[in-house]
C-alpha positions in Angstrom: 91.0 -179.2 -48.5 89.0 -176.7 -50.5 85.2 -176.8 -50.3 83.3 -178.5 -53.1 79.9 -176.9 -53.9 77.0 -179.3 -53.5 75.9 -179.0 -57.1 79.3 -180.2 -58.2 79.7 -182.9 -55.6 76.2 -184.3 -56.4 76.3 -183.8 -60.2 74.7 -186.9 -61.8 77.4 -189.5 -62.7 75.1 -192.0 -64.3 71.8 -191.8 -66.2 70.0 -193.2 -63.1 71.1 -190.1 -61.2 69.4 -187.7 -63.7 66.2 -186.6 -62.0 62.9 -186.3 -63.8 64.1 -187.1 -67.3 63.6 -190.9 -67.5 61.9 -190.6 -70.9 65.2 -189.4 -72.2 67.7 -191.5 -70.3 65.9 -194.8 -71.1 66.2 -194.2 -74.8 69.9 -193.2 -74.5 70.7 -196.3 -72.5 69.0 -198.5 -75.1 70.9 -196.9 -77.9 74.2 -197.6 -76.2 73.3 -201.2 -75.4 72.2 -201.7 -79.0 75.3 -199.9 -80.3 73.1 -197.6 -82.3 74.2 -194.2 -81.1 73.4 -191.2 -83.3 76.0 -188.8 -84.7 74.2 -185.6 -83.5 72.0 -184.9 -80.5 70.1 -181.8 -79.5 69.3 -181.5 -75.8 66.9 -178.6 -75.2 65.2 -177.4 -72.0 65.3 -174.9 -69.2 68.4 -174.2 -67.1 69.3 -176.8 -64.5 67.1 -179.5 -66.1 70.1 -181.9 -66.6 71.1 -181.2 -70.2 74.9 -180.8 -69.7 75.0 -183.6 -67.1 73.3 -186.0 -69.4 75.6 -184.9 -72.3 78.7 -185.7 -70.1 77.3 -189.1 -69.1 76.5 -190.0 -72.7 80.0 -189.0 -73.7 81.5 -191.3 -71.1 79.1 -194.1 -71.8 79.9 -194.3 -75.5 83.6 -194.5 -74.7 83.5 -196.6 -71.5 85.6 -199.8 -71.6 83.1 -201.7 -69.4 79.6 -200.2 -69.8 77.0 -201.7 -67.5 73.4 -201.8 -68.9 74.1 -198.7 -71.0 75.6 -196.8 -68.1 79.3 -195.8 -67.9 81.2 -197.8 -65.3 83.0 -194.7 -64.0 85.9 -197.0 -62.9 87.8 -197.7 -66.1 90.8 -195.6 -67.2 88.7 -193.7 -69.8 85.9 -192.9 -67.4 88.3 -191.6 -64.8 90.1 -189.5 -67.3 86.7 -188.1 -68.5 85.5 -187.4 -64.9 88.7 -185.5 -64.2 88.3 -183.5 -67.4 91.5 -184.8 -69.0 90.2 -187.0 -71.7 91.1 -185.3 -75.0 88.4 -187.2 -76.9 85.6 -185.3 -75.1 85.6 -181.6 -76.0 83.3 -179.2 -74.2 82.7 -175.8 -75.7 80.6 -172.8 -74.5 79.1 -171.2 -77.6 78.3 -168.1 -75.6 82.0 -167.1 -75.6 83.2 -169.2 -78.6 80.6 -168.4 -81.2 82.6 -167.5 -84.2 83.3 -169.3 -87.5 86.9 -169.9 -86.5 85.8 -171.9 -83.5 83.7 -174.3 -85.6 86.4 -174.4 -88.3 88.8 -175.7 -85.7 86.4 -178.4 -84.8 86.0 -179.3 -88.5 89.7 -179.8 -88.8 89.9 -181.9 -85.6 87.1 -184.3 -86.5 89.2 -185.9 -89.2 91.5 -187.3 -86.7 90.6 -190.6 -85.0 90.1 -190.7 -81.2 93.2 -190.8 -79.1 91.9 -193.2 -76.4 88.2 -193.8 -76.7 85.9 -195.1 -79.5 84.4 -191.7 -80.3 85.5 -188.1 -80.3 82.5 -186.3 -78.6 81.9 -182.6 -78.9 79.5 -181.0 -76.3 78.5 -177.5 -77.4 76.6 -175.7 -74.7 74.2 -172.8 -75.4 74.5 -173.6 -79.1 71.9 -171.0 -80.0 74.6 -168.4 -79.4 76.6 -169.4 -82.5 76.8 -166.8 -85.3 75.2 -167.4 -88.7 78.6 -168.2 -90.2 79.4 -170.6 -87.4 76.0 -172.4 -87.9 76.8 -172.8 -91.6 80.2 -174.2 -90.9 78.7 -176.6 -88.3 76.1 -177.7 -90.8 78.7 -178.9 -93.3 80.2 -181.2 -90.6 76.7 -182.5 -89.5 75.8 -183.4 -93.1 78.8 -185.7 -93.6 80.2 -186.5 -90.1 83.0 -189.1 -89.7 81.8 -192.3 -88.1 83.9 -191.7 -85.0 82.4 -188.3 -84.1 79.4 -187.5 -82.0 78.0 -184.0 -81.5 75.8 -183.1 -78.5 74.3 -179.7 -78.8 72.6 -178.2 -75.7 70.4 -175.1 -75.6 67.7 -173.3 -73.6 66.3 -171.7 -76.8 65.9 -174.2 -79.6 63.7 -171.8 -81.5 66.8 -169.8 -82.4 68.5 -172.7 -84.2 68.3 -172.9 -88.0 65.9 -175.6 -89.3 68.8 -177.1 -91.2 70.6 -177.9 -87.9 67.4 -179.1 -86.1 66.7 -181.5 -88.9 70.0 -183.3 -88.6 69.9 -183.9 -84.8 68.1 -186.4 -82.6 66.2 -184.0 -80.4 65.4 -184.6 -76.7 63.4 -182.0 -74.8 64.2 -181.9 -71.0 61.1 -180.9 -69.0 60.8 -178.9 -65.8 61.5 -181.1 -62.8 58.5 -181.6 -60.5 58.6 -180.3 -56.9 58.2 -183.9 -55.6 61.2 -185.1 -57.6 63.3 -182.1 -56.5 62.4 -182.7 -52.8 63.3 -186.4 -53.1 66.8 -185.6 -54.5 67.4 -182.8 -52.0 66.4 -185.2 -49.1 69.0 -187.7 -50.4 71.7 -185.1 -50.5 70.8 -183.8 -47.0 71.0 -187.4 -45.6 74.3 -188.0 -47.4 75.9 -184.7 -46.5 74.5 -184.7 -42.9 72.4 -181.6 -43.4 69.5 -181.2 -40.9 66.5 -179.7 -42.5 62.7 -179.7 -42.1 60.5 -181.2 -44.9 58.7 -178.0 -45.2 61.9 -176.2 -45.9 62.8 -178.7 -48.6 59.5 -177.9 -50.3 60.1 -174.2 -50.2 63.5 -174.7 -51.8 61.9 -176.9 -54.5 59.3 -174.2 -55.3 61.9 -171.5 -55.4 64.0 -173.6 -57.9 61.1 -173.5 -60.4 61.9 -176.8 -62.0 65.7 -176.4 -62.0 67.5 -179.1 -60.0 70.8 -177.2 -60.1 69.2 -174.1 -58.7 67.6 -176.1 -55.9 70.9 -177.6 -54.9 72.6 -174.2 -55.0 69.9 -172.7 -52.7 70.3 -175.7 -50.3 74.1 -175.2 -50.3 73.9 -171.5 -49.4 71.3 -172.1 -46.7 73.4 -174.9 -45.1 76.4 -172.7 -45.0 74.5 -169.8 -43.4 72.7 -171.8 -40.8 74.5 -173.7 -37.9 71.4 -175.5 -36.7 68.5 -177.3 -38.3 67.2 -175.5 -41.4 63.6 -174.4 -40.8 61.0 -173.0 -43.1 61.4 -169.7 -41.3 65.1 -169.7 -41.8 64.8 -170.4 -45.5 62.4 -167.4 -45.9 64.8 -165.2 -44.0 67.9 -166.1 -46.0 66.2 -166.0 -49.4 63.8 -163.0 -48.8 60.8 -165.2 -49.8 57.6 -163.7 -48.3 55.4 -165.8 -46.1 52.1 -167.2 -47.4 50.1 -164.6 -45.4 51.9 -161.7 -47.2 51.1 -163.1 -50.6 47.5 -164.1 -49.7 46.6 -160.8 -48.2 47.9 -158.8 -51.2 46.2 -161.1 -53.7 42.9 -160.6 -51.7 43.2 -156.8 -51.8 44.0 -156.7 -55.5 41.1 -158.9 -56.4 38.8 -156.6 -54.3 40.3 -153.6 -56.1 41.0 -152.0 -52.7 43.6 -149.3 -53.8 43.8 -147.7 -50.3 44.8 -150.9 -48.5 46.9 -152.0 -51.4 49.1 -148.9 -50.9 49.2 -149.5 -47.1 50.2 -153.1 -47.7 52.9 -152.1 -50.1 54.3 -149.9 -47.4 54.2 -152.8 -44.9 56.0 -155.1 -47.3 58.7 -152.5 -47.9 58.9 -151.7 -44.1 59.5 -155.4 -43.5 62.6 -155.2 -45.7 61.1 -157.2 -48.6 62.7 -156.5 -52.0 59.9 -155.7 -54.6 62.0 -157.5 -57.2 61.7 -160.7 -55.1 58.2 -160.2 -53.7 56.5 -159.6 -57.1 57.6 -162.8 -58.8 56.5 -164.7 -55.7 53.1 -163.0 -55.9 52.8 -164.0 -59.5 53.7 -167.6 -58.7 51.2 -167.6 -55.9 48.4 -166.5 -58.2 49.4 -169.1 -60.7 49.0 -171.7 -58.0 45.6 -170.2 -57.1 44.6 -170.7 -60.7 45.9 -174.3 -60.6 43.9 -175.0 -57.5 40.7 -174.1 -59.4 41.6 -177.0 -61.8 43.1 -179.6 -59.4 44.4 -178.9 -55.9 46.9 -181.7 -56.2 48.8 -179.7 -58.8 50.2 -177.5 -56.0 52.2 -178.0 -52.9 50.6 -176.3 -49.9 49.4 -177.3 -46.4 45.7 -178.2 -46.0 45.0 -175.0 -44.2 46.7 -173.0 -47.0 44.7 -174.8 -49.7 41.5 -174.1 -47.7 42.4 -170.4 -47.7 43.1 -170.4 -51.4 39.7 -172.0 -52.1 38.0 -169.2 -50.1 39.9 -166.7 -52.3 38.5 -168.5 -55.4 35.0 -168.3 -54.0 35.3 -164.5 -54.2 36.8 -164.4 -57.7 37.2 -166.5 -60.8 40.0 -168.0 -62.8 39.7 -165.5 -65.7 40.2 -162.5 -63.4 43.1 -164.2 -61.7 44.8 -165.0 -65.1 44.2 -161.3 -66.1 45.9 -160.2 -62.9 48.9 -162.5 -63.5 49.4 -161.0 -66.9 49.2 -157.5 -65.6 51.6 -158.2 -62.8 54.0 -159.8 -65.2 54.0 -156.5 -67.2 54.9 -154.6 -64.0 57.7 -157.1 -63.2 59.2 -156.7 -66.7 59.1 -152.9 -66.4 60.7 -153.0 -63.0 63.8 -154.7 -64.4 64.7 -151.5 -66.2 63.3 -148.9 -63.8 65.7 -146.5 -62.1 63.4 -146.7 -59.0 61.6 -150.1 -59.0 60.0 -149.4 -55.6 57.9 -146.5 -57.0 56.9 -148.6 -60.1 55.9 -151.4 -57.7 53.6 -149.2 -55.6 52.0 -147.3 -58.5 51.7 -150.3 -60.7 49.7 -152.2 -58.0 47.5 -149.3 -57.3 46.8 -148.8 -61.0 45.8 -152.4 -61.3 42.9 -151.7 -58.9 41.5 -149.3 -61.6 42.4 -151.4 -64.6 40.6 -154.4 -63.3 37.2 -152.7 -63.2 36.4 -153.9 -66.7 33.8 -156.6 -66.5 32.8 -159.3 -69.0 29.7 -157.3 -69.7 31.8 -154.3 -70.7 33.8 -156.5 -73.1 30.6 -157.9 -74.5 29.4 -154.4 -75.2 32.7 -153.7 -77.0 32.1 -156.7 -79.2 28.5 -155.9 -80.2 29.1 -152.2 -80.9 32.5 -152.2 -82.5 33.4 -155.7 -83.6 33.0 -155.2 -87.3 35.0 -152.0 -87.3 37.7 -153.5 -85.1 38.1 -156.6 -87.1 38.4 -154.7 -90.4 42.0 -153.7 -89.6 42.9 -155.7 -86.4 45.4 -158.1 -88.0 47.4 -155.4 -89.7 47.4 -153.2 -86.5 48.6 -156.0 -84.3 51.4 -157.1 -86.8 52.5 -153.5 -87.1 52.7 -153.0 -83.3 54.7 -156.2 -82.9 57.1 -155.0 -85.5 57.4 -151.6 -83.9 58.0 -153.3 -80.5 60.9 -155.2 -81.9 59.2 -158.6 -82.0 60.5 -159.3 -85.5 60.5 -163.1 -85.2 57.0 -163.1 -83.7 55.8 -160.8 -86.5 57.1 -163.2 -89.1 55.5 -166.3 -87.4 52.1 -164.5 -87.4 52.2 -163.0 -90.9 49.8 -165.5 -92.3 47.5 -165.6 -89.2 44.3 -163.7 -88.7 43.2 -161.8 -85.6 39.5 -161.6 -84.9 37.4 -160.3 -82.0 34.5 -162.7 -81.7 31.2 -162.8 -79.7 32.8 -164.4 -76.7 34.8 -161.2 -76.1 38.1 -163.0 -76.9 40.5 -162.2 -79.7 41.0 -165.4 -81.7 44.3 -165.9 -83.6 43.3 -168.1 -86.5 46.2 -169.9 -88.2 45.8 -170.7 -91.9 47.8 -173.9 -91.9 50.3 -176.2 -90.0 52.8 -174.4 -87.7 56.5 -175.2 -87.7 57.6 -177.0 -84.5 60.1 -174.2 -83.6 57.4 -171.5 -83.9 54.9 -173.7 -82.1 57.2 -173.9 -79.1 57.7 -170.2 -79.2 54.0 -169.5 -79.1 53.6 -171.6 -75.9 56.1 -169.4 -74.0 54.7 -167.0 -71.4 56.8 -164.0 -72.8 55.3 -164.6 -76.3 51.7 -164.7 -75.0 52.4 -161.5 -73.0 53.8 -159.8 -76.1 50.8 -160.8 -78.2 48.3 -159.8 -75.6 50.1 -156.4 -75.1 50.0 -155.8 -78.9 46.3 -156.7 -79.0 45.5 -154.3 -76.1 47.4 -151.5 -77.9 45.4 -152.2 -81.1 42.0 -152.3 -79.5 42.5 -150.0 -76.6 41.0 -152.6 -74.1 42.4 -155.5 -72.1 40.9 -158.8 -73.7 41.8 -162.4 -73.6 43.6 -164.0 -76.6 43.2 -167.6 -77.9 44.9 -169.7 -80.6 42.6 -171.3 -83.1 43.6 -174.1 -85.6 46.8 -174.5 -83.6 48.3 -177.5 -85.5 
């Protein structure tokens, strides 16, 4: 018998199995019980958050012969056919590889036919943002006047790339990142059911590594269980995944905040000598610093031992949240450049050493910049930033900011002042880390100094 991967074996079969998305599954169950199902849904959210699993459950539930409290029974003939992938009334399509007009035209022709076995013909289109413009136009015509027996479920990780005409015709559900506690709870259930021996601390490391994606967490657990014959320990997880220990992250963070370039270089050499991959280590360092910033707000927002939290608080006593956030942004820039570097190791070392010099700017220096040059800077700041964004290839972001104003104010922060309401799609884009990094980078290029950026009138 062939091995079945854990993420497939434990894929949610009912709405109750979907972790961390109760705000969505409750509504869907109520719609099914009331027989008021929509004709088009949009499931948006990060990878591994449950979008496709929920779509499949919904497709079975609306066709189930014996639904129970809005859930599919998974026992009737239609449910079994759907679970085996043989129900012709449920059609799954990956828009990443089927994104042309012809693919959607085929669907438009099919929807006119009544379902073969079930009540509804359900089309699940994954990564729908990958459709071409022509394909979107063809899909729109079907969404405008859909047959009563057809349901579309569109899933995407990037809803901002969908045309407003498509968005306006769908019932939208946003799948959030799954919390560490919820991931740990599900992993513990899987381990007990699959007879996998693992330490609680190891479960929490896996949950942190998954970064809000349940599928990723289960895949990591699966790999670790196959590569370990005994109980899975925290140490074993770190060995198999290359995740650095707390001490390796804490020490580097301390050296960077002290701007100790000599010891930063020595510590880089130690990390490399220990066999750590810079492309793995740096994202973990960024996550660690993010957690440090969170501890300054509420220590319950992070998952560390009491001794580790105590050490983090000591680190905060020697620094401040603003400096830590600045460091996170700078490290993220280095991480992004490392992806395309021919020798990421050199960029890793030089980038961290350079940070020790870049971080010498103090709030006082920023204040001096404001008082001396604010009027001159603000006279052309907006045009400069917009031009830089355009030159950097950020065309969509340039368009979203065309009516905004950039202004360096007395607090030493560049305020982005919006002149009116912001479209929901654009608003979500502005909240993304990569968008904030792109804006801050453009502002830095325009002014010639590293400054914080803040949204004003963000409605």
